[in-house]
N, C-alpha and C positions, 0 to 999 in steps of 0.2 A: 585307451583301455585302462580301466582301474585295476590295480594290483589286488589280488585276493589275499586277505589277511585271515589265516586259518592255523590249525595246529601244525600244519606242515611248514609254516614259516618260522616257527619257534625252534631255534637250534642251540645246542650246547657245544661249545668249542672245546677241544682238547687244549691243555695248557700250552703246548707248543704252538698250536694254531692261533690261539689268542694272542700270544706274545708276538708272533710273526705278522699277524693281521693288524694288531694295534701296538706297534713298537713304541709309539709316542708316549703311551701310558707308563712305560717302563724306563725308557732311556731318553725321553725328549725327542729331538729330531734325529734322523739318520745322518745326513751330511756325508761329506767326502773327506773330512779331516782338515779342511781349510779353516775351520772355526774351532776355538777351544772347547765349545760346548757340543761339538758333534758327537754322535753316538759311539764312535769307536773309542773315544776317550772315556766315555761313561762306562763302557764295558771293562776297560782296564781299571777304572776306579772301583767298580763293583767287586772285582777280584781282590784288589789291594785293600779295600776296606776290611775284608775278613782277616787279612794278615796283620793289619794295623790293630784290629781288635785283640788279636792274640798278644801283640806287644803291650797294649794298654793293660792287659791282665797279668803282665809280667813274664811272658814267654816269647823268646825269639828276638834277639837284638839286631838281626840283620835280615833284610829282604833283598833278594836278587831278581832283577828284571832284565830280560833280553828280548829285543825285537829284531827279528831277522826278516827283512822284506815286510811281509804282512802277518807273520806268525809271532805271537806273543807268549813268552814264558815267564811265569811268576813263581818263585820258590821262596817260601818262608821257613823258619826254623822254630815254629811254635810247637804245640802239643800234637799236631796232626789230627785229622778227622777220625773219630772212632771207625775202625775198618768195616764193621758190619753195617754202617749207615752211609757208606761212601756214595753208593748209587742214589739212595734216597735224597741226600743232601743236594745232589746235582740235578735231580729230575722230578722231585715231588714238591709241588707248591706248598708254601707255608710250613716248610720243614726246616728246622735248624735249632741251634742251641741258644739263640738269642732270646728265646721266650723265658729262659731260666735266668732271672736277674742276678742270682748268686754266682753264676758262671761268667756271665758277661754283664756286669753291672751298668756300665755306661758306654755302650757300644753304638756303632752307627747302623749296622745292618740289623733291623728288628723284625722284618716281616717275612723272612725266609724266601725272598723273591729274587734278589740281585743275581746270585750265581746261576739261577735257572734262566734268567733273561740272557745272560752271556752264553749259556749252553744253547738255547733255542735260536740265537741269532748268529751262531758260529757254524761254518761249514765243517770245521774240525774242532773238537773239544776233548781234551784229555785231562782227567783229574787223578792224582796219585796221592796217597797218604802213607807217610812213614811213621810208624808208631811202635815203640817197644821192640825194635829189631825185626819188625814185620812190614810188609808192603802190600798194598792192594791198589789196582788201577782199573779205571773204566774209561771207555772211549765212546763218544757220541758224534752225530752229525745232524745238524738242524734240530737238536734236542732228542733225536732217536738213538737209543742205545745200540751200538754196533759191536761192542766187545766188552765183556766183563771178565777181566783177568782174575785168575785164582790168587788167593792170598799166598804170599811166599816170604822167605827169609830176606832180610836186607841189612846191609852194613851202613846204610845212609843214616844221617842224623834225623831225629824226629822232625816232623813238619809236613807241609803240604806243597805240592807242585801242581800248577795248572797251566796247560798249554792250550791256546785257542787262536783261531784264525777267523775274523769276521767274515760272514757270508757275503760274497760279492754279488749274489743275486738280490740281496737286500741293500747293500751299501754302494754298489756300483764300483766305479774306479776310485778307490780311496788311497790315501797315504797318511802315515803317521808323521807329524811334524815334531821334531825333537824339542823345539822351544816350548811347545805347549805341555809336553810330557814333563820336561825338566821343571817348569813352573809348578806343576801339580806335585811333583816329588819334593821340591823345596818346601812347599806348604806342609806336607806330611812331616818333614823333619823339624820344621819350626814348632809344630804342635806336639811333637813327641821327642823332646830333647833326649839325646842318648841313642836314638834309633839311627842305624846306618842303612841307607838304601843305595844299592849299586845298580846303575842302569847302563848297560852296554859298556861296562868297565869304568864308568864315571861314578865317583863316590859323592853322596849327599849326606851331610851331617850338620846338626845345629847344636850349639852349646847354650845359647842365650835365648832360644825361643822366639817370641814375637819381636823382641828387640832386633834380632837378626833379620826378621822379615822386613821390618821398616827400613833398616839400613840397606837391605838388598833392593828395595823398591823406590827409594828416594833418589832422584837424579842429582840432588845437591843436599848439603847439610840443612837440617831444620833450623828454625830461628832460635831454638833453645835445645839443650840436651833432651833426648828422648826420655819421657816419663814412663817407667816400666814398673807395673804393679802386679803382684801375684798373690794368690791364695790357693787353697786346695782345689777348688772347682772353677776358678776363674783366673784369667791372665789378661792384662790390658797394657797396651803400649801406644803412645801418641806423641806428636809434636805438631807444630804449625810451620808452614812454608810460605812462599810468596805467590803460589799459584791460585787461580780462581777455583771455586767449587770445594767440595768435600770428598775426601778419598778414604774409603773404609774397606777393611778386610775383616770378615766375621766368620766364626767357626763354631760348630757345635759337635762335641765328641769327635773332633778331627775332621768333620765334614765342612767343606768350604760352602757356606751358605751365601751364595753370590747375590741373592735377592733379600738378604737380611732376615727380618722376622721380629719376634717379640724381644729377643735379646738386644738386637740392634736399636730398636725403638727405646728400650729401657736405658741403654748406654747413652744415647743422645740426650735423653731427658735428665739423667743423673749428672752428666757432664755439665749441662747448663745450670742446674740447681747448685751444684758444688761451687762453681766459679762465681755465680751470683752471690752466694752466701759468703764466700771468702772475701770478695771485694766489697760486699755490702752495697751492691749496685744492681739495679734491675735491667741489665743489658738485654738487648734484643738477641734471641737465640741464634739468629743468622750471623750476628757480629762475633759471637763466641766461636761458632763452628767453621766459619769461612776460612779456607786454606788449611784446614786440619788434615792430617794423614794419621789414621788410627787403625788399630787392630784389636779385636776382642775374641777371646776363646773361652767357651763355656762348656762345662761337663754336666750333663743332665741325665737323670735316670728315665728310661723309657721315653725318649723324645718323640714328639709328634711333628712330622714335617708335612708340608702342604701338597707334596707329590712324591712319587717314588724316586725321582731324581734328587730329592732332599736339598733343594736350593733355598728353601725358606722355612724357618722354624715357626711352628704354630703353637708349641707348648706354652702354657701360661704358668706352669709350676715346675720347680726343679726336680720333682719326683712325686710319687704317690703320697708321701707324707712330708714333703719338704715345703719351704716357703715359695711364694710366687717368684717367677723370674724377675719381675720388675722390682720387688722388694729386696731380693737378694743382691741384684746389681746396684740398686740405689744405696743400700746400706754399706756395701763394699766401697763404692766410689766416694761417697760423702765422707767416709772415715779415712780411707787410704790417701785419696788425692788431697784432701784438706791438710792432712799431716805433712804430705810431701811439700806442698806449697809453703807452709809455715817454716819448714826446714830449708827451703831453697828459694829465698826471697829474690835472688837475681833472676831466676826463671820466672817467678811471679811477675816481676817488673816487665820483662820482655813480653810475656803473655798479655799483660794489661795494655802495653803500647800497641800490640797487634790488634787487640779488640777495638781500641780507639780509632786506629787507622781504618778498619773495616766499617766502623760506625760512620766515620766521616765520608767515606765513599758512598755508602748506602744512602745517606741523607742527600748527597749531591745529585743522585739520580732519582730519588723518590718523587721529585716534582714532575718528571717527565714519564714516569712509569704508567700512571693512569691514562694519560693521553696515548701512549704507545699501545697499551692493551686495547683501548677503544679502536685505534686504527687497525690492529690485528683482527679484532672481532668483526669490524665492518668489512675488511678485505675477505675474510672467510665467508661471510654471508653472501658476498657477491661473487665468490669463487674466482677471484682474479688470479690467485697464485697457486692455490692448492687444489688438486683433483684427488680427493681422499679415497681411501678404501674402507671396507666395512668392518674388518677385523683388526684390532689394535693390540699392541704388546702389553698395555696396561689393563687388559681384561683377562677373564678366565677362560676364554675360548681355546679349544685344544689346538687351533691352528695359529695361535698368537706368535709362536716362534718364526712363522713364515712372514710376518708383517714387515713390509719393506717400503721405504720411501726413496724414490729416485730424485736427485737434485740435478737439474739440467738447465741449459741456457738456450733460449731461442724457441720460436714457435714451431719450427719444423721438427726439431729434435723432441720437444715435449709432446708434440702431436703424434709422432710415431710411437713413442713409448705409451702414451695414453690409449691409443687405439689397440695396442698389442698386449697390454697388461692384464693381469688377473684382478678384476675389480674388487674381489674379496680381500686380497692380501697385499696388493701393490698400489701405492699412492705415488703421485708425481708432483713435485714442487718446481715451478718454472722461474728461473732467475731472469731479470731484465738487465742484460748487459753484464759487464764484469763487476764483481763485488769489490768493495773497498779493501785496500790493504790495511788490515786492522793491527798490524804489528806496532807495539809500543803505545797503543791507545788504551784508555780505561774502559771498563764495562759500560760506561755511559753511552758509548757509540752503538752498543747493541740495541738500545732503545731509540736513539736519534736517527739511526740509519734504517730506512724503511725495509730494505731487503733483509737485513739481519734481524730486525724486530719480527717480521713476519715468519722468517725461518725458525726463529726461537719459539714463536707461538705455535707453529705447525708441529714442531717436535715436542712441545710441552715440557721444556727443560729449564724454565726460568729459575725455579727454586733449586731443584736437584733432579737426578735421573730417575727417581721413583715413579714419576708420571710419564716417562718416555713412551711415546705412542707407537714407535716402530722399533722392532728388534734390530733391523738392518738399515743403516743410513748409508745410501749408495750415491757417490758422486759419479754422474754420468756425463762426461764431456767429450768433445771431439778429440781425435788423436792428432791434432795439429798444434801449432804454437799457441794460438789463442785458447784452445781447449786446455792445454797444459797449464797456461797461465791462470785460468779460472780455477783449475784443480788446486793449484798451489795457494791461491787466495782463500779458497774454502778450507783447505788444510790449516792455513794460518789462523783463520777464524776459530775453528774447533780447538786447535791446540792452545790458542791464547785464552779462550774464555770457557771452554768445556772440555778440558783435557781428559776427564773421566770417560767421556764418550769414546775416546780412543783407547784408553787404558783398559776399559771393560769390554773391548772387542766389538763395538757396534759400528765402526766406520769402515767403509769399503770403497774400492774403486771398481767400477763396472768395466770389464774387459769385453770389447766388441771386436769382431774380426776386421783385419786390415784388408783382406783379399777374399774374393769369391772365385774359385776355380771350378769350372764345370764343362761337361760335354753333354751329349744328348741323353745320357742315362744317369749320370751321377753329378752331384753338387757337393763340393767340399769347401767349408769356411776355414780360413787360415788366420791365425792370430799372430803370426810372426813370419819373417822372411824364410826361416827354416821350414815351417809348415807349408809355405807356398811352393818351395822347391820340391818337397816330398809329394805334394799333391800333383804337381806337373809330371813327376816321374810315374805316378800311379795312373793318371788319366791321359798322358801323352802330351807332346809339345804343342799339338793343335788345339788344346783345350782353351776355352775362353777365360780370360782373367779380368776381373773387375777390381779396381782399387777403391775402397770406401774412404772418402776423405772426411765425411761427417756423419753424425747420427741421422741427420735429416735425409740423407741420401738412401738410407735403408728403408725399404717399404715396410708397413706395419705387418704384413704377412710374414716377411722374413724376420722381423724383429722378434716375433714370438719365439723363434729358435734360440734367441740370445738372452731372454729374460724369463725363460721357462725352467723346466727341470734341469736343463744342462747349463744354467747360468754360470758364468765364470766371474767370481768376485775375488779381487785381490785385497786381503785385509790390510788395513793400515795399523801398524804395530809400533810401539815404542820399546826400544831395548832398555834393559834395566839401568844401563849407564847413561842414557840420554837425558840431558837437561834441556827442558823445553825452551827456557829463555835463551840458552846458548844456540840451540838449533835455529830458532826464529831470528835471532840477531844476525847469525851468519848468512842465512838464506834470504831473509826478507828485510833486513836493515839496509842502510845506505851502502852503495857499492864500495867494495874494498879491493885492493890489488890481490889480496889473498883469495877472495871469492872468485875473482876473474880467472886467476890461475887455476883454481880448483875446477871450475867449469870447463875451461879449455882442455885441461888434462883428461877429464872424464869424457869429453866429446871425442877424444882420440880413440878411446876404447868403446865408444858407442854405448855408454851407460847413462841413465838418467840420474843425475847427482842427488836430487832431493829424494826421489823414490828409493834410491839405494840406501840412504841413511834412515829415512822415516819409515818406509814400508819394507816388508820382506819381499 
């Protein structure tokens, strides 16, 4: 039957309905808190951005944040929202002070949307403003006003307080992870030197800005002292290490632009030009940038981002009457960096040596690259390794954040996942046997080894992560000794050659149930021995228990339960103090008595030693 297209099918949604029906437009994905870009952290960020904007305008040096279970409280000491507009600011779209560039010249929140999205997606939302000895409060639920308290006297310091609890009907069972929040707060303080943020009693403060950010995020010392350059609207810090790839942190008006944008492209271009000009040699750009760790912060009037979540800058100009972003960054870097290198010739010598080393390695593998690419293309044509999906992360499709690739081993396991998957957003890459232990090898092995070459091609990460085809790269192996070994070999490969895939939160371990406990009426899947015991208590001792030894033993119909909406993914995360070289040398190098003792000790407490250190 053909649907009727008439006037009755044209609908206008209330702002609350629109946000709740299309949350992805406002906060990206919903998520359960297991990933740093899940919606609950975006809600917190939207509230914090307003407090940060107050600080940037010179009001309120302290922000206090408390999270108790699932309820979040943010208190700043800025000017406070004008009391008569309190309800409007929280509940009327496109309402705010950020349209007045004199009041908020270089702010993050520009569209009057963010706080409304938090309101609409919270089952409880309270906003209070303290201003000139007066207070006004309003309470909402799912965006609906439920209490508008009368204005009254107050002895509190000026500022704004917002309390919200994300709506469990939207976010399901979610949890805030301190590590993700603390990382966000550190970034705020790096970008706003002098600002103090107190989170559940823990103090965050930075004196040296992006210099502190790099020191915090480098597992070991750089090859040369961090180059730290500043001006009114720009700050840059960078050095080189020994890792593969390029590691960037980019910000605009205090917003972490995780996907870069025009400022990031301009920085890369200006860096290459300045170094080429200084050494008077036409180096390949990749040789200059390989192993760099850099941070750039830019302040722009009326910035344009490519989405409400503000992860990529689209602005071409510094402001309505300012120079282009490209020219501004180019002029800054070609002057400041050139001066620095002339004054610090020891640093320049180390940098030159690093460039030559990168050039030497690049030329060593250039001869096999063309052949490796052809092998990858042919394999893709014949669909030998990759069963692709239709929606990818490097597209503009609204479901791109759901794009996932499962890396598994064996025909039975890959077959079960392939038959169970969502063909729109889930791809499967099938390994043939155990991959090579790549520890200590150069990147040449990525092209010489067929499995690694095809995996790199499938992910599209040969040059950098900009072309990454899947948001989530999921290692899916059996929960036995062989499966764990394959998992560790893949972790070694990614950490050795593509550490930014891990640092940027793209790598996960698929959690599948160890047991199925069921009676005639109920089936419970258990991911641990504790869950199995609890299931037996609930269903009775006569319940049937099945132990899943491998992914291939799980039927496709059942597998849909484990890679669908309730999928359990364990993120692989690196702690700030982790040095990748030391980790890999300890776990994947030649056996040592120290490592043997470590493993034996951990087996006594029934913990996985590598997972304990590398993943949370």
